[in-house]
C-alpha positions as CSV (number, residue, x, y, z in Angstrom):
1,M,2.7,-12.6,-34.8
2,V,4.0,-15.9,-36.4
3,S,1.3,-18.3,-37.3
4,V,2.4,-20.4,-40.3
5,K,0.0,-20.4,-43.2
6,G,-1.2,-23.7,-44.7
7,F,0.7,-23.4,-47.9
8,Q,4.0,-22.6,-46.0
9,V,3.9,-25.6,-43.7
10,A,5.4,-28.3,-46.0
11,A,8.4,-26.1,-46.9
12,L,9.0,-25.1,-43.3
13,V,8.9,-28.6,-42.0
14,K,11.2,-29.8,-44.7
15,T,13.7,-26.9,-44.4
16,P,13.2,-25.1,-41.0
17,G,16.3,-23.0,-41.3
18,T,17.5,-21.0,-38.3
19,R,14.9,-18.3,-38.1
20,Y,12.9,-20.1,-35.3
21,D,14.2,-22.0,-32.3
22,A,10.8,-23.0,-31.0
23,F,7.8,-24.6,-32.8
24,L,4.3,-25.3,-31.6
25,L,2.3,-28.1,-33.4
26,H,-1.4,-27.9,-32.4
27,G,-4.7,-29.1,-33.8
28,S,-7.2,-32.0,-33.8
29,D,-5.1,-34.4,-35.9
30,A,-2.8,-36.1,-33.4
31,G,-1.2,-38.2,-36.1
32,L,-0.3,-35.2,-38.2
33,I,1.2,-33.5,-35.1
34,S,3.4,-36.5,-34.4
35,E,4.4,-36.8,-38.0
36,R,5.4,-33.2,-38.4
37,G,7.1,-33.2,-35.0
38,M,9.3,-36.1,-36.1
39,A,10.0,-34.5,-39.5
40,L,10.9,-31.2,-38.0
41,A,13.2,-32.7,-35.4
42,K,15.0,-34.8,-38.0
43,A,15.4,-31.8,-40.4
44,V,16.9,-29.6,-37.6
45,A,19.2,-32.3,-36.4
46,E,20.5,-33.1,-39.9
47,A,21.1,-29.4,-40.6
48,D,23.8,-29.2,-37.9
49,N,27.4,-30.6,-38.4
50,P,27.8,-32.8,-36.4
51,P,24.1,-33.7,-36.3
52,G,22.1,-32.5,-33.3
53,E,20.6,-34.9,-30.7
54,I,16.9,-35.4,-30.5
55,V,15.4,-35.7,-27.0
56,R,11.7,-36.6,-26.2
57,L,10.1,-35.3,-23.0
58,N,6.7,-35.7,-21.4
59,D,5.1,-35.1,-18.0
60,A,6.8,-38.2,-16.5
61,D,10.2,-36.9,-17.4
62,V,9.8,-33.6,-15.6
63,E,7.8,-34.9,-12.6
64,N,10.8,-35.3,-10.4
65,D,13.0,-32.9,-12.3
66,P,11.0,-29.7,-13.1
67,D,14.1,-28.0,-14.5
68,R,14.8,-30.7,-17.1
69,L,13.2,-28.9,-20.0
70,S,15.0,-25.6,-19.4
71,L,18.4,-27.4,-18.8
72,E,18.1,-29.3,-22.1
73,L,17.3,-26.1,-24.1
74,L,19.6,-23.5,-22.4
75,T,22.7,-25.6,-22.0
76,I,25.2,-25.4,-24.8
77,P,26.4,-28.9,-25.8
78,M,30.1,-29.5,-25.5
79,F,30.1,-31.9,-28.4
80,G,27.8,-32.3,-31.4
81,G,25.1,-30.1,-32.7
82,R,22.1,-28.5,-30.9
83,K,19.7,-30.4,-28.8
84,I,16.3,-30.8,-30.3
85,V,13.6,-31.3,-27.6
86,R,10.2,-32.8,-28.6
87,A,7.9,-32.0,-25.6
88,E,4.3,-33.2,-25.3
89,T,2.1,-30.9,-23.3
90,G,0.3,-32.2,-20.2
91,R,-0.3,-31.4,-16.6
92,R,3.4,-30.4,-16.0
93,I,4.6,-29.3,-19.4
94,N,2.3,-26.4,-20.0
95,S,2.3,-22.7,-20.8
96,Q,3.6,-21.8,-17.4
97,M,6.7,-23.9,-18.0
98,I,7.2,-23.0,-21.6
99,K,6.5,-19.2,-21.8
100,P,9.8,-18.3,-19.8
101,L,11.8,-20.2,-22.4
102,L,10.2,-18.2,-25.3
103,E,10.9,-15.0,-23.4
104,A,14.6,-16.0,-23.2
105,K,14.8,-14.8,-26.8
106,S,17.6,-17.2,-27.8
107,L,17.8,-20.9,-26.9
108,A,20.8,-23.1,-27.2
109,G,18.6,-25.9,-28.5
110,V,15.4,-26.1,-30.5
111,L,12.0,-26.7,-28.8
112,I,9.2,-28.6,-30.6
113,V,6.0,-28.6,-28.6
114,E,3.3,-31.1,-29.5
115,A,-0.1,-30.0,-28.1
116,G,-3.8,-30.8,-28.7
117,N,-6.5,-28.7,-30.2
118,L,-5.9,-25.2,-28.8
119,K,-8.4,-22.3,-29.1
120,K,-7.2,-19.0,-30.5
121,D,-7.0,-17.4,-27.1
122,D,-5.2,-20.3,-25.5
123,S,-2.2,-18.9,-23.5
124,L,0.3,-21.3,-25.0
125,R,-0.8,-20.7,-28.6
126,S,-0.8,-16.9,-28.0
127,A,2.8,-17.1,-26.6
128,F,4.1,-18.8,-29.6
129,E,2.3,-16.6,-32.1
130,K,3.5,-13.4,-30.4
131,S,7.1,-14.6,-30.1
132,T,9.5,-13.4,-32.8
133,N,11.7,-16.5,-32.6
134,A,8.8,-19.1,-32.5
135,A,6.3,-20.4,-35.0
136,A,2.8,-22.0,-34.4
137,I,1.7,-24.7,-36.9
138,A,-1.9,-25.8,-37.0
139,C,-2.5,-29.5,-37.8
140,Y,-6.0,-30.3,-38.8
141,P,-7.5,-33.3,-40.6
142,D,-6.6,-33.8,-44.3
143,D,-9.3,-32.9,-46.8
144,D,-9.8,-35.1,-49.9
145,R,-6.9,-33.3,-51.7
146,G,-4.6,-33.9,-48.8
147,L,-5.7,-37.5,-48.5
148,D,-5.1,-38.0,-52.2
149,S,-1.5,-36.8,-51.7
150,I,-1.0,-39.3,-48.9
151,I,-2.4,-42.1,-51.0
152,L,0.0,-41.3,-53.8
153,D,2.9,-40.9,-51.4
154,V,2.4,-44.3,-49.8
155,L,1.7,-46.2,-53.1
156,K,4.6,-44.7,-55.1
157,P,7.3,-46.9,-53.5
158,H,5.2,-49.9,-54.3
159,N,4.9,-48.8,-58.0
160,M,1.1,-49.0,-57.7
161,S,-1.8,-46.9,-58.9
162,I,-5.4,-46.9,-57.7
163,S,-8.6,-47.0,-59.7
164,P,-11.0,-44.0,-59.4
165,G,-13.7,-46.2,-57.8
166,A,-11.2,-47.7,-55.3
167,R,-9.9,-44.3,-54.5
168,Q,-13.4,-43.0,-53.7
169,Q,-14.1,-46.1,-51.4
170,L,-10.7,-45.6,-49.7
171,L,-11.4,-41.9,-49.0
172,M,-14.6,-42.9,-47.3
173,R,-12.7,-45.1,-44.9
174,L,-9.8,-42.8,-44.1
175,G,-10.0,-40.8,-40.9
176,A,-8.8,-37.6,-39.3
177,D,-5.5,-39.0,-38.1
178,R,-2.6,-38.8,-40.5
179,V,-0.6,-41.7,-38.9
180,L,-3.6,-44.0,-38.8
181,S,-4.6,-43.1,-42.4
182,R,-1.1,-43.9,-43.6
183,G,-1.3,-47.2,-41.8
184,E,-4.6,-48.1,-43.6
185,I,-3.1,-47.3,-47.0
186,E,0.1,-49.2,-46.3
187,K,-2.0,-52.2,-45.2
188,L,-3.9,-52.0,-48.5
189,A,-0.6,-51.8,-50.5
190,I,0.8,-54.9,-48.8
191,Y,-2.4,-56.8,-49.5
192,A,-2.3,-55.9,-53.2
193,R,1.5,-56.6,-53.6
194,G,2.3,-57.7,-57.1
195,Q,-0.5,-55.8,-58.7
196,R,-0.1,-52.6,-60.8
197,E,-3.5,-51.1,-59.7
198,I,-5.5,-51.3,-56.5
199,T,-9.2,-52.1,-57.3
200,E,-12.5,-51.7,-55.4
201,D,-12.4,-55.4,-54.6
202,D,-9.0,-54.9,-52.8
203,V,-10.4,-52.1,-50.7
204,E,-13.5,-54.2,-49.8
205,A,-11.3,-57.1,-48.9
206,V,-9.0,-55.1,-46.6
207,V,-11.8,-53.1,-44.9
208,A,-14.6,-55.6,-45.2
209,D,-18.3,-54.7,-44.8
210,A,-18.6,-56.9,-41.8
211,A,-15.9,-55.0,-40.0
212,E,-17.5,-51.7,-41.1
213,L,-20.9,-52.8,-39.6
214,T,-19.1,-53.7,-36.3
215,L,-17.4,-50.3,-36.1
216,D,-20.6,-48.5,-37.1
217,R,-22.5,-50.1,-34.2
218,V,-19.8,-48.9,-31.7
219,V,-19.7,-45.4,-33.3
220,N,-23.4,-44.9,-33.5
221,A,-24.1,-46.1,-30.0
222,A,-21.5,-43.8,-28.6
223,A,-22.7,-40.8,-30.7
224,A,-26.3,-41.5,-29.6
225,G,-25.4,-41.4,-25.9
226,E,-26.3,-45.0,-25.4
227,R,-23.5,-45.8,-22.9
228,E,-24.3,-49.4,-22.0
229,R,-24.8,-50.4,-25.6
230,A,-21.7,-48.6,-26.8
231,V,-19.5,-50.5,-24.3
232,D,-21.2,-53.8,-25.1
233,E,-20.6,-53.2,-28.9
234,L,-17.0,-52.2,-28.1
235,H,-16.4,-55.4,-26.2
236,R,-18.0,-57.5,-28.9
237,A,-15.8,-55.8,-31.6
238,L,-12.6,-56.4,-29.6
239,A,-13.6,-60.1,-28.9
240,A,-14.1,-60.5,-32.6
241,G,-10.5,-59.5,-33.3
242,E,-11.1,-55.8,-34.1
243,N,-8.1,-53.6,-33.3
244,A,-8.7,-50.9,-30.7
245,Q,-6.9,-48.3,-32.8
246,S,-9.2,-49.1,-35.7
247,I,-12.1,-48.3,-33.5
248,I,-10.5,-45.0,-32.4
249,L,-9.9,-44.2,-36.1
250,A,-13.6,-44.9,-36.9
251,L,-14.7,-42.6,-34.0
252,Q,-12.4,-39.9,-35.2
253,R,-13.6,-40.2,-38.8
254,H,-17.2,-40.1,-37.7
255,F,-17.0,-37.0,-35.5
256,T,-14.9,-35.2,-38.1
257,R,-17.8,-35.8,-40.6
258,L,-20.3,-34.5,-38.0
259,H,-18.1,-31.4,-37.5
260,R,-17.9,-30.7,-41.3
261,L,-21.7,-31.3,-41.8
262,G,-22.4,-29.0,-38.8
263,A,-20.4,-26.2,-40.4
264,V,-22.4,-26.6,-43.7
265,I,-25.7,-26.5,-41.8
266,R,-24.7,-23.3,-40.0
267,T,-24.5,-21.7,-43.4
268,G,-28.3,-22.2,-43.9
269,K,-28.6,-25.6,-45.5
270,S,-31.0,-28.2,-44.1
271,I,-29.7,-31.3,-42.4
272,D,-31.2,-33.4,-45.3
273,Q,-29.5,-31.3,-47.9
274,A,-26.2,-31.2,-46.1
275,V,-26.1,-35.0,-45.9
276,T,-27.2,-35.4,-49.5
277,D,-24.5,-33.1,-50.8
278,F,-21.7,-34.4,-48.6
279,R,-18.6,-35.6,-50.4
280,P,-17.4,-38.3,-50.5
281,P,-21.1,-39.6,-50.3
282,L,-22.2,-41.1,-47.0
283,H,-23.1,-44.8,-47.0
284,F,-26.9,-45.2,-47.0
285,R,-26.6,-47.3,-43.8
286,Q,-25.1,-44.3,-42.0
287,A,-27.2,-41.4,-43.4
288,D,-30.2,-41.7,-41.1
289,A,-28.1,-42.2,-38.0
290,I,-26.0,-39.1,-38.8
291,K,-29.1,-37.0,-39.4
292,S,-30.3,-37.9,-35.9
293,Q,-26.9,-37.1,-34.4
294,L,-26.7,-33.8,-36.1
295,R,-29.8,-32.8,-34.2
296,L,-28.3,-34.0,-31.0
297,W,-24.7,-32.6,-31.1
298,K,-23.7,-28.9,-30.9
299,A,-20.6,-27.5,-32.5
300,D,-18.7,-26.9,-29.2
301,T,-19.4,-30.4,-27.9
302,I,-18.3,-32.0,-31.2
303,E,-15.0,-30.0,-30.8
304,K,-14.7,-31.4,-27.2
305,A,-15.3,-34.9,-28.6
306,L,-12.6,-34.5,-31.3
307,N,-10.1,-33.2,-28.7
308,G,-10.7,-36.3,-26.6
309,I,-10.4,-38.6,-29.5
310,A,-7.1,-37.0,-30.7
311,Q,-5.7,-37.4,-27.2
312,T,-6.8,-41.0,-27.0
313,A,-5.3,-41.8,-30.4
314,R,-1.9,-40.3,-29.3
315,S,-2.0,-42.2,-26.0
316,A,-2.9,-45.5,-27.7
317,R,0.1,-45.2,-30.1
318,R,2.4,-44.6,-27.1
319,S,1.1,-47.5,-25.1
320,S,-0.4,-50.3,-27.2
321,I,-0.8,-52.5,-24.1
322,L,-3.4,-50.1,-22.8
323,E,-5.2,-49.4,-26.1
324,D,-8.3,-51.5,-25.3
325,L,-8.8,-49.7,-22.0
326,L,-8.2,-46.3,-23.6
327,A,-10.8,-47.1,-26.3
328,E,-13.3,-48.1,-23.7
329,R,-12.7,-44.9,-21.7
330,L,-13.2,-42.9,-24.9
331,V,-16.4,-44.6,-25.8
332,L,-17.8,-43.9,-22.3
333,S,-16.7,-40.3,-22.4
334,L,-18.3,-39.7,-25.8
335,S,-21.5,-41.3,-24.6
336,V,-21.6,-39.0,-21.5
337,L,-21.0,-36.0,-23.7
338,A,-24.0,-36.9,-25.8
339,R,-26.4,-37.6,-23.0
340,P,-26.8,-34.2,-21.4
341,Q,-27.8,-32.9,-24.9
342,K,-30.6,-35.5,-25.1
């Protein structure tokens, strides 16, 4: 069984070697899945001489050509290195299509499958973990230590540091999607260009309180199951110039906090104590709303919400023209998830 451990992931993504010819990236952080998929594909391609060719496939690509995936992976290229196929799971690209490729033992190319949050007994995840030539890599939201690493990684080329207070404020604003988190830090670095250190004022200026209040209203209405108010607040935020992907990030950040708090409460702590002890500290404006939502949402439903948010984040990045519509559909689905529990 090959399930890559957390401390092994960075080294494997940087230098995948030749032990595996198939990789599964799964979890609730769609941005991290995409980032690792791109890094893996690049590392494998550059290891060949001449370099391999990277091909991306999704459901639309195999709709009229069901054999496309197997042909790409089983055909030996006449020129160049191996083909590296990045495939996104969906209605067509699923365990039924992928399992025969894993059972082929040896592929001419390299398969990188990018999936969502898969349970331990999911057939696709099990197939990768049981295969001797495949590896499954879990991609879950960064903790504070991981986010610190991203902050340093983004700021280093700008020759910038960040004050402790600004770092704490920034951590409170970063979410559960690696790509969106990087984008927020990059935006901050561009704003503070020419400075040696990012301050709390810089963080406040880039992610202003007014914007936070707008996002909070959307998030809290959706998490409370107030469908009409959630959609109204979303439309108001978009009309005010708020970016749909920022709203998706805010929803992802919020439900990740609910997930973490729920896990603490299940160890025996009260809701009040869990919220008080949470780090980084919750803003006082959000504490009461979160306490109410923790009484409303169950663990399995929060997981469903996080899965839906991750899928929406990925779709919004692929098709920015539809991001407003995707955000509205997400807000509606979260409101519906909350309502039966009320």
